[in-house]
C-alpha positions as CSV (number, residue, x, y, z in Angstrom):
1,M,90.0,-23.3,18.0
2,K,90.4,-23.3,21.8
3,V,87.1,-22.7,23.6
4,T,88.9,-20.4,26.0
5,N,89.8,-18.1,23.1
6,F,86.2,-18.0,22.0
7,M,85.2,-17.0,25.5
8,R,87.5,-13.9,25.7
9,N,85.7,-10.5,25.9
10,V,82.3,-12.1,26.5
11,S,81.4,-10.8,30.0
12,K,78.2,-8.8,30.1
13,R,78.0,-8.3,33.8
14,T,80.5,-8.0,36.6
15,Y,81.0,-11.1,38.6
16,A,77.9,-11.5,40.6
17,V,79.4,-12.9,43.8
18,A,83.2,-13.1,43.1
19,A,84.0,-12.5,46.7
20,M,82.1,-15.5,47.9
21,A,84.5,-18.3,48.9
22,L,81.8,-20.9,49.8
23,A,79.6,-22.8,47.5
24,A,75.8,-23.4,47.7
25,V,74.9,-19.7,48.1
26,V,71.3,-19.1,46.8
27,V,70.4,-15.9,44.9
28,P,66.9,-15.3,43.7
29,A,66.6,-15.8,39.9
30,T,64.0,-13.0,39.7
31,L,66.9,-10.5,40.0
32,F,68.3,-11.6,36.6
33,A,67.1,-13.1,33.3
34,W,68.2,-16.6,34.4
35,G,66.5,-19.4,36.4
36,P,65.6,-21.3,38.4
37,T,66.9,-20.1,41.8
38,R,69.7,-22.6,42.7
39,A,72.8,-23.1,44.7
40,T,75.9,-21.4,43.4
41,F,79.6,-22.3,43.4
42,T,83.0,-20.8,42.8
43,I,86.2,-22.0,41.0
44,A,87.8,-22.7,44.3
45,H,84.8,-24.6,45.5
46,P,83.0,-26.4,42.6
47,A,79.9,-28.5,42.9
48,T,80.0,-32.0,44.4
49,Y,77.2,-33.1,42.0
50,V,76.2,-32.6,38.4
51,T,74.8,-29.1,37.9
52,F,75.1,-26.6,35.0
53,N,76.1,-22.9,34.8
54,S,76.1,-22.1,38.6
55,I,79.7,-20.9,39.2
56,T,79.7,-17.1,39.9
57,D,83.3,-16.3,39.3
58,N,84.0,-17.7,35.9
59,P,87.1,-15.7,34.6
60,N,85.7,-15.7,31.1
61,I,82.0,-14.8,31.5
62,G,81.6,-13.9,35.1
63,D,78.4,-15.3,36.6
64,E,77.5,-18.4,34.6
65,R,73.8,-18.1,35.3
66,N,73.8,-15.3,32.7
67,F,74.7,-17.8,29.9
68,V,72.6,-16.5,26.9
69,G,74.0,-13.4,25.1
70,I,73.9,-11.5,21.8
71,R,76.4,-9.6,19.7
72,E,76.9,-8.4,16.1
73,N,78.4,-11.1,13.9
74,N,82.1,-10.8,13.0
75,T,82.8,-8.5,15.9
76,S,84.6,-9.0,19.2
77,G,82.5,-6.8,21.4
78,L,80.9,-7.9,24.7
79,W,77.9,-10.2,24.7
80,Q,74.8,-8.3,25.5
81,D,71.5,-9.0,27.3
82,S,69.8,-6.5,25.0
83,Q,70.9,-5.8,21.4
84,A,69.6,-3.1,19.1
85,V,69.5,-4.4,15.6
86,Q,69.8,-2.7,12.2
87,P,68.8,-3.6,8.7
88,G,71.4,-5.5,6.7
89,K,73.3,-6.7,9.7
90,E,73.6,-10.2,11.3
91,Y,73.8,-11.1,15.0
92,V,75.1,-14.2,16.9
93,V,73.2,-15.8,19.8
94,R,75.4,-17.7,22.3
95,M,74.6,-20.3,25.0
96,Y,77.4,-21.2,27.4
97,V,77.5,-24.9,28.6
98,H,79.5,-26.0,31.7
99,N,79.1,-29.0,34.0
100,N,80.1,-27.5,37.4
101,A,80.9,-30.9,39.0
102,S,84.5,-31.1,40.5
103,A,86.9,-32.8,38.1
104,N,88.2,-35.2,40.8
105,L,84.7,-36.7,41.2
106,G,84.4,-38.0,37.6
107,L,80.8,-37.0,37.4
108,V,79.4,-37.0,33.8
109,A,76.2,-35.2,32.9
110,Q,73.9,-37.5,30.9
111,N,71.4,-36.8,28.1
112,V,72.5,-33.2,27.9
113,T,70.2,-31.3,25.5
114,A,69.9,-27.7,24.6
115,S,66.9,-25.8,23.0
116,F,66.1,-22.2,22.1
117,N,62.7,-20.5,22.0
118,L,63.0,-18.1,19.0
119,P,59.7,-16.3,18.3
120,T,58.7,-15.8,14.7
121,T,56.5,-12.8,15.6
122,T,57.1,-9.3,14.2
123,A,57.6,-6.6,16.8
124,K,59.9,-3.9,18.1
125,S,61.3,-6.3,20.8
126,I,61.9,-10.0,20.5
127,Q,63.1,-12.2,23.3
128,V,65.1,-15.4,22.7
129,Q,65.2,-18.0,25.5
130,G,67.8,-20.7,26.0
131,F,67.2,-24.0,28.0
132,L,69.9,-26.5,29.1
133,R,68.9,-29.9,30.5
134,A,70.5,-33.1,31.8
135,T,68.7,-36.1,33.3
136,N,71.1,-36.4,36.2
137,A,71.6,-32.7,36.9
138,N,70.3,-30.7,39.8
139,P,68.3,-28.8,38.8
140,A,67.4,-30.8,35.8
141,E,67.0,-27.6,33.7
142,V,68.5,-24.1,33.7
143,Y,67.5,-21.2,31.5
144,D,68.4,-17.6,30.5
145,H,67.2,-15.1,27.9
146,A,68.3,-12.0,25.9
147,N,66.4,-9.4,23.9
148,F,66.6,-8.0,20.3
149,T,65.2,-4.4,19.9
150,A,64.6,-1.9,17.1
151,S,62.7,1.4,16.6
152,E,60.6,-0.4,13.8
153,N,58.9,-3.7,13.6
154,F,61.0,-6.7,12.6
155,N,61.3,-10.4,12.8
156,L,64.3,-12.8,13.0
157,A,65.4,-15.3,10.4
158,V,68.0,-18.0,11.3
159,V,70.9,-18.1,8.8
160,P,70.9,-21.7,7.4
161,G,73.8,-23.8,8.6
162,S,74.9,-21.4,11.3
163,I,74.0,-23.6,14.3
164,K,77.3,-24.7,15.8
165,Y,78.7,-26.1,19.1
166,Y,82.3,-25.2,19.9
167,N,84.5,-26.9,22.6
168,N,88.1,-28.0,23.1
169,A,87.4,-31.2,21.1
170,N,86.4,-29.4,17.9
171,G,87.6,-25.8,17.4
172,N,85.7,-25.6,14.1
173,G,82.4,-26.5,15.8
174,F,80.0,-29.4,15.6
175,S,76.9,-28.8,13.4
176,I,73.7,-28.8,15.4
177,P,70.3,-29.7,13.9
178,E,67.4,-27.3,13.8
179,T,65.6,-29.4,16.4
180,V,67.4,-27.1,18.8
181,F,64.5,-24.7,18.1
182,T,61.9,-27.3,19.3
183,N,60.9,-28.5,22.7
184,S,62.9,-31.7,22.3
185,G,66.0,-29.7,21.6
186,A,69.4,-31.1,20.3
187,K,71.9,-33.3,22.1
188,L,75.3,-31.9,23.1
189,G,78.5,-33.7,24.2
190,Y,82.2,-33.4,24.2
191,D,84.0,-35.3,21.4
192,K,80.7,-36.4,19.9
193,M,77.2,-35.1,20.4
194,D,76.0,-38.1,22.5
195,G,74.5,-36.2,25.4
196,N,77.5,-36.8,27.8
197,I,79.5,-33.9,29.2
198,P,82.1,-34.5,32.0
199,G,82.6,-32.0,34.8
200,C,85.2,-29.2,34.8
201,F,86.3,-26.3,32.5
202,Q,88.1,-28.7,30.1
203,Y,84.7,-29.9,28.8
204,D,82.7,-26.7,28.6
205,G,81.5,-25.3,25.3
206,Y,79.5,-22.7,23.4
207,L,76.3,-23.3,21.4
208,T,75.7,-20.5,18.8
209,F,73.6,-19.6,15.8
210,I,73.3,-16.5,13.6
211,V,70.1,-14.5,12.9
212,K,69.3,-11.7,10.5
213,P,66.6,-9.1,11.4
214,Q,64.0,-8.6,8.7
215,F,62.3,-5.2,8.5
216,A,59.2,-4.2,6.6
217,A,60.0,-2.6,3.3
218,T,60.2,1.3,3.5
219,P,60.2,3.3,0.3
220,D,62.1,6.5,0.4
221,F,64.4,8.6,-1.8
222,T,66.2,12.0,-2.0
223,M,66.5,14.6,-4.7
224,S,68.3,17.8,-5.2
225,K,68.7,20.6,-7.7
226,L,71.8,22.7,-8.5
227,V,72.9,25.2,-11.1
228,S,76.3,26.0,-12.9
229,K,77.8,28.3,-15.5
230,H,77.3,26.5,-18.8
231,G,79.8,23.7,-19.4
232,E,81.8,24.3,-16.1
233,N,80.1,21.7,-13.9
234,K,80.6,23.9,-10.8
235,W,77.3,23.2,-9.1
236,V,75.9,25.7,-6.6
237,D,72.5,26.6,-5.1
238,T,72.6,30.2,-6.6
239,Y,74.4,31.4,-9.6
240,A,74.8,35.1,-10.7
241,A,74.4,35.3,-14.5
242,Q,74.4,38.0,-17.1
243,P,71.3,38.9,-19.1
244,G,71.1,36.5,-22.0
245,E,73.6,34.0,-20.5
246,T,73.1,30.2,-20.7
247,V,73.3,28.0,-17.6
248,D,73.1,24.3,-16.8
249,Y,70.8,22.7,-14.2
250,L,71.6,19.4,-12.4
251,L,68.8,17.2,-10.9
252,Q,69.8,14.3,-8.7
253,Y,67.9,11.3,-7.3
254,K,68.8,8.4,-4.9
255,N,66.8,5.4,-3.7
256,T,67.3,5.5,0.1
257,G,64.5,3.0,0.9
258,T,64.5,-0.8,1.1
259,T,62.4,-1.5,-2.0
260,Q,62.9,-1.1,-5.7
261,Q,61.4,2.1,-7.1
262,D,60.0,2.0,-10.7
263,N,59.2,4.7,-13.3
264,V,61.3,7.4,-11.7
265,T,60.3,10.6,-13.4
266,F,62.2,13.9,-13.4
267,H,60.3,17.2,-14.0
268,D,61.4,20.8,-14.1
269,K,59.3,24.0,-14.1
270,L,61.3,27.0,-15.5
271,P,60.5,30.4,-14.1
272,T,59.6,33.5,-16.2
273,N,62.7,34.9,-18.1
274,M,64.3,31.4,-18.3
275,T,64.0,29.5,-21.6
276,Y,64.8,25.8,-22.1
277,V,67.6,25.1,-24.6
278,A,66.2,22.4,-27.0
279,G,68.1,19.1,-27.2
280,S,70.2,19.8,-24.1
281,T,68.8,17.1,-21.7
282,T,70.9,14.1,-20.8
283,Y,70.4,11.6,-17.9
284,G,72.8,9.0,-16.3
285,N,73.1,6.3,-13.7
286,A,75.4,3.5,-12.6
287,K,74.9,1.7,-15.9
288,N,75.3,4.9,-18.0
289,P,77.8,7.1,-16.1
290,N,78.6,9.2,-19.1
291,G,74.9,9.9,-19.7
292,L,72.3,9.2,-22.4
293,K,70.4,11.6,-24.6
294,A,66.8,12.3,-23.4
295,S,63.7,14.0,-24.8
296,D,62.9,17.6,-24.3
297,N,60.0,16.7,-22.0
298,I,61.9,17.7,-18.9
299,T,60.0,21.0,-18.7
300,G,56.8,19.4,-19.9
301,A,55.4,16.0,-18.9
302,G,58.8,15.0,-17.5
303,I,61.3,12.2,-18.4
304,N,61.1,8.6,-17.1
305,V,64.6,7.2,-16.3
306,G,63.5,3.7,-15.2
307,S,63.7,1.5,-12.1
308,Y,66.2,1.7,-9.3
309,A,67.1,-0.7,-6.5
310,P,67.8,0.4,-2.9
311,G,70.9,2.6,-2.9
312,A,70.9,3.3,-6.6
313,N,70.8,6.8,-8.1
314,A,70.3,8.8,-11.3
315,W,70.8,12.3,-12.6
316,V,69.5,14.7,-15.3
317,I,71.3,17.7,-16.8
318,F,69.8,20.3,-19.1
319,S,70.5,23.9,-20.2
320,A,68.4,27.1,-20.0
321,K,68.9,30.7,-21.1
322,V,68.4,33.9,-19.2
323,A,66.2,36.5,-20.9
324,A,67.8,39.4,-22.7
325,K,68.2,42.7,-20.9
326,D,65.2,44.4,-22.5
327,A,62.9,41.7,-21.1
328,L,64.1,42.0,-17.5
329,A,62.9,44.3,-14.9
330,C,65.2,47.1,-13.7
331,G,67.4,46.2,-10.8
332,A,68.1,42.7,-9.3
333,N,66.1,39.8,-10.7
334,T,65.9,36.3,-9.0
335,L,64.9,33.5,-11.3
336,H,63.7,30.7,-8.9
337,N,63.6,27.3,-10.6
338,V,61.9,24.3,-9.0
339,A,62.3,20.6,-10.0
340,S,60.7,17.4,-8.8
341,V,61.3,13.6,-8.8
342,T,58.4,11.1,-8.6
343,P,58.8,7.3,-8.4
344,A,55.7,5.3,-9.2
345,G,53.3,5.2,-6.3
346,Q,55.0,7.8,-4.3
347,N,54.6,11.5,-3.6
348,P,57.0,13.8,-5.5
349,K,59.9,15.6,-3.8
350,E,61.1,19.0,-4.8
351,D,64.2,21.2,-4.6
352,S,65.2,24.5,-6.2
353,A,68.1,26.5,-7.5
354,D,68.3,30.2,-8.2
355,V,69.8,32.3,-11.0
356,T,70.2,36.0,-10.2
357,T,70.8,38.7,-12.8
358,T,70.8,42.5,-12.7
359,K,69.5,45.1,-15.2
360,D,70.9,48.6,-14.7
361,C,68.3,51.3,-15.6
362,A,68.0,55.0,-15.1
363,P,65.7,55.5,-12.2
364,E,62.1,56.3,-13.2
365,K,60.9,59.7,-12.1
366,V,57.6,60.7,-10.6
367,K,56.1,63.9,-9.3
368,A,56.0,64.5,-5.6
369,C,55.4,67.4,-3.2
370,N,58.4,68.5,-1.2
371,T,56.8,69.5,2.0
372,A,60.0,71.2,3.2
373,T,60.0,73.7,0.2
374,G,56.3,73.5,-0.8
375,K,57.3,72.8,-4.3
376,I,56.4,69.9,-6.7
377,E,59.5,68.1,-7.8
378,E,60.5,65.1,-10.0
379,V,61.9,62.3,-7.7
380,E,63.1,58.7,-8.2
381,K,60.3,56.3,-8.2
382,G,60.1,54.5,-4.9
383,K,61.1,57.6,-2.9
384,E,57.9,59.7,-3.6
385,N,56.5,58.9,-0.2
386,T,59.6,59.2,1.9
387,A,60.2,62.4,3.9
388,P,60.1,65.2,2.9
389,Y,58.1,63.9,-0.1
390,T,54.5,63.0,-0.6
391,T,52.3,62.1,-3.5
392,D,49.6,64.4,-2.1
393,L,50.4,67.2,-4.4
394,S,47.7,69.4,-2.8
395,K,50.2,70.0,0.0
396,C,52.2,72.0,-2.5
397,A,49.3,74.1,-3.8
398,P,50.2,77.8,-4.4
399,K,49.9,79.8,-1.2
400,P,47.9,83.0,-1.2
401,E,49.7,86.4,-1.1
402,M,49.9,87.6,2.5
403,V,49.8,91.2,3.7
404,K,50.1,92.9,7.1
405,A,47.0,94.0,8.9
406,C,46.1,95.1,12.4
407,N,43.9,92.7,14.4
408,T,41.8,95.2,16.4
409,K,40.7,92.5,18.8
410,T,44.1,91.4,19.8
411,G,46.0,94.6,19.1
412,Q,48.5,92.6,17.2
413,I,49.8,93.1,13.6
414,E,49.3,89.8,11.7
415,M,49.9,88.4,8.2
416,V,46.5,87.8,6.5
417,E,45.5,86.7,3.1
418,K,45.4,89.6,0.6
419,G,41.8,90.8,0.2
420,K,40.9,90.2,3.9
421,E,43.1,92.9,5.3
422,N,40.2,95.3,5.8
423,T,37.5,92.9,6.9
424,A,36.7,92.8,10.6
425,P,38.5,92.5,12.8
426,Y,41.4,93.5,10.5
427,T,42.4,97.0,9.3
428,T,45.3,98.2,7.2
429,D,45.6,101.1,9.7
430,L,48.6,99.6,11.5
431,S,48.7,102.5,14.0
432,K,45.8,101.0,15.7
433,C,48.1,98.2,16.6
434,A,50.9,100.5,17.7
435,P,52.7,98.6,20.4
436,K,52.2,100.0,23.9
437,P,55.4,100.8,25.7
438,E,56.6,98.2,28.2
439,L,56.7,99.8,31.7
440,V,59.3,98.9,34.2
441,T,60.6,100.0,37.6
442,A,64.0,101.7,37.3
443,C,66.6,103.8,39.2
444,N,66.9,107.4,38.1
445,L,70.7,107.9,38.1
446,K,70.4,111.6,38.4
447,T,68.0,111.9,41.3
448,K,69.0,108.6,42.9
449,K,65.4,107.8,43.3
450,I,63.5,104.7,42.3
451,E,60.7,105.4,39.8
452,Y,57.8,103.3,38.6
453,N,56.2,102.9,35.2
454,V,59.3,104.0,33.3
455,D,59.2,103.3,29.6
456,K,61.7,100.4,29.1
457,S,63.1,102.2,26.0
458,K,64.6,104.8,28.4
459,I,66.8,102.3,30.1
460,D,70.2,103.5,28.9
461,N,72.3,103.1,32.1
462,V,73.0,106.8,31.8
463,N,69.8,108.3,32.9
464,Y,68.0,105.1,34.0
465,T,69.0,101.7,35.0
466,L,67.2,98.5,36.1
467,D,69.8,98.1,38.9
468,L,67.7,99.5,41.7
469,D,70.7,99.2,44.1
470,K,72.1,102.2,42.4
471,C,69.4,104.3,44.1
472,K,70.1,103.0,47.6
473,E,71.9,105.5,50.0
474,T,75.3,104.4,51.2
475,P,74.9,103.7,55.0
476,K,77.0,105.8,57.3
477,P,79.4,103.9,59.5
478,E,78.3,103.5,63.1
479,E,80.0,105.9,65.5
480,I,80.7,105.7,69.2
481,Q,82.1,108.0,71.9
482,V,85.4,106.8,73.4
483,C,88.3,108.0,75.6
484,R,91.5,108.4,73.7
485,L,94.0,107.1,76.1
486,D,97.1,108.9,74.8
487,D,95.8,112.4,75.6
488,K,92.9,111.5,77.9
489,K,90.3,113.2,75.6
490,V,86.8,112.0,74.8
491,V,86.3,111.8,71.0
492,V,83.8,110.3,68.5
493,I,85.2,107.6,66.1
494,S,83.7,104.8,64.0
495,K,83.0,101.5,65.6
496,D,85.3,99.9,63.0
497,E,88.2,102.2,64.1
498,Y,87.6,101.3,67.7
499,N,87.6,97.6,67.0
500,A,90.8,97.9,65.0
501,H,92.6,99.9,67.8
502,K,91.2,98.8,71.2
503,D,94.7,99.4,72.7
504,K,94.4,103.2,71.9
505,Y,90.7,103.7,73.0
506,S,88.5,103.0,75.9
507,T,84.7,103.0,76.0
508,V,85.0,104.0,79.7
509,L,84.8,107.7,79.5
510,N,85.8,108.2,83.1
511,D,89.2,107.0,82.0
512,C,89.6,110.5,80.6
513,A,88.6,112.2,83.9
514,S,91.3,113.7,86.2
515,K,91.7,111.6,89.4
516,P,91.9,113.4,92.8
517,E,95.2,113.0,94.7
518,M,94.5,110.8,97.7
519,C,95.4,111.4,101.3
520,P,98.8,110.0,102.3
521,I,98.0,109.8,106.0
522,P,97.8,106.2,107.1
523,G,94.2,105.3,107.7
524,K,92.9,108.2,105.6
525,E,94.0,107.0,102.1
526,M,90.4,107.1,100.9
527,L,90.1,110.9,101.5
528,P,91.2,113.5,99.1
529,K,94.5,115.0,99.9
530,D,93.0,118.5,100.0
531,S,90.2,117.6,102.4
532,A,90.3,119.1,105.9
533,D,90.5,115.7,107.5
534,C,93.7,114.9,105.6
535,K,95.7,117.7,107.3
536,Q,98.4,116.7,109.8
537,A,97.6,117.5,113.4
538,S,100.0,119.8,115.2
539,T,102.2,118.3,117.9
540,V,101.1,120.8,120.5
541,P,97.5,121.7,120.0
542,A,96.8,125.4,120.5
543,E,94.0,124.6,122.7
544,L,92.7,121.5,124.3
545,P,89.9,119.8,122.4
546,E,86.4,120.4,123.6
547,T,84.5,117.5,124.7
548,G,81.1,119.0,124.7
549,L,78.0,117.8,122.9
550,G,78.4,120.4,120.2
551,D,81.9,119.4,119.2
552,S,80.9,115.7,119.2
553,L,78.0,116.4,116.8
554,V,80.2,118.4,114.5
555,Q,82.8,115.7,114.4
556,L,80.2,113.0,113.7
557,L,78.7,114.9,110.8
558,G,82.1,115.6,109.3
559,A,83.1,112.0,109.4
560,G,79.8,110.9,107.8
561,S,80.3,113.4,105.0
562,M,83.7,112.0,104.2
563,V,82.5,108.5,104.2
564,G,79.7,109.5,101.8
565,M,82.1,111.2,99.4
566,A,84.3,108.1,99.3
567,S,81.4,105.8,98.7
568,A,80.1,108.0,95.9
569,F,83.5,108.1,94.3
570,V,83.9,104.3,94.3
571,A,80.4,103.8,92.9
572,S,81.1,106.2,90.0
573,R,84.2,104.3,89.1
574,R,82.3,101.0,89.0
575,A,79.6,102.6,86.8
576,M,82.2,103.9,84.3
577,K,83.8,100.5,84.0
578,Q,80.5,98.8,83.3
579,N,79.9,101.3,80.4
């Protein structure tokens, strides 16, 4: 086959430096699993001397320095730097081989040898290292590694005849000797394994071998138990049967370990009210799928069904009968059946299946005290201590006859046990406990007076009432004196009447007084018309006025009197308006 086909889907990492266009770029080997640190190249700019696995943009594997990988055999997955292994599977280890010298230089690598360091230790992680050498290469040796891992200890065994070198000269692969696992290694080549490999992709190749992980033997097994209606083979964990019915039990075993298990023994322990049906046990396995007759020891010492390789299994079926109705307890019965399987040298494992059956019975009756009625009654068993019942029958003891008696200390009539009604402080003279009347404050509806200490029994709302407002006098409306404006009379009316008709009344009483007619003579308007000073003077006086002192005094006094009268009149008007 073409080597390029073998190389497809093998990249484990992205191209390390695919963007680099120039060769001779040095990357520290400590960053990866490979070594030593060396110059690197690209497809566009290959090496000018013999060197192996230093191109960083190989289109098939990416960075060639990562040239050792692992994957599961007969798969096409990616090659891995770390591979978790499982029992029973095989894995391929691959080494990529490529002389990076430019094809036009005709440089041939000489004495090319490959070797692997494959530890024979047992561990949870094993590292395989690959070394590639040539006497005229720079560097003379390159190396890389990959890891096998598991959750349990293991070691690796090489599959005989699996060491092959594939290239374009031999698609079926050259057989490589097991010296590849020694320090001296094994020679590689192109058309023959003579140690000579020319430069360029045409001459690259793959060295592979197959390993198988070997794990320590682990004994393990499973078992289960199921039940079915007799003869129906409908296996369940729980089956509802009738009293006296026959059922079938199935016990199953499987070797899930990695070693053979010998003297596998089945055992069953039937519960009370289940009886084994004699001669009903059969067992089967891959060799006897229809089953073989077995002894009746399944419920005793057990039955030995032989030895079983990893993955093998066996089964046992037998019948048992449910007890008759008379033997069962009333109500629901669960018959719990436990079985076990024990291979030689191992601890037994158990599983169970249940048969349920019901016995209908009239409920058993027991005596209990009904605390609500104080009577002893027959109740269903199980309810004798649920409210209102109790098994304390003393709580339903007959109560003594009770009679009325007067408690002379409290003045109250009480019920006391007969025979104690005339022992202090009790007496049968109930009049000594006659109730005292309850006294209240009430309104006497006839006298309209409030009375105190009225016997409450007199409250009849005819003679007496507790509504004290009924004895309150109705307040008289407030009255005021006003001037009625239409007839100018002073009258007394309620204040409410005045407020409702202020246009008809005035609180200024002088509004009802007759006003004097005033003097029409200019300059004398403030004088009453009938005053002497308001009279018109005659055109021709009868006599000339006297100008003596006496006349002057009289005139002065007269004028002062008029001024005083006018002032008094004005003051009285102001006072009336203020009222």
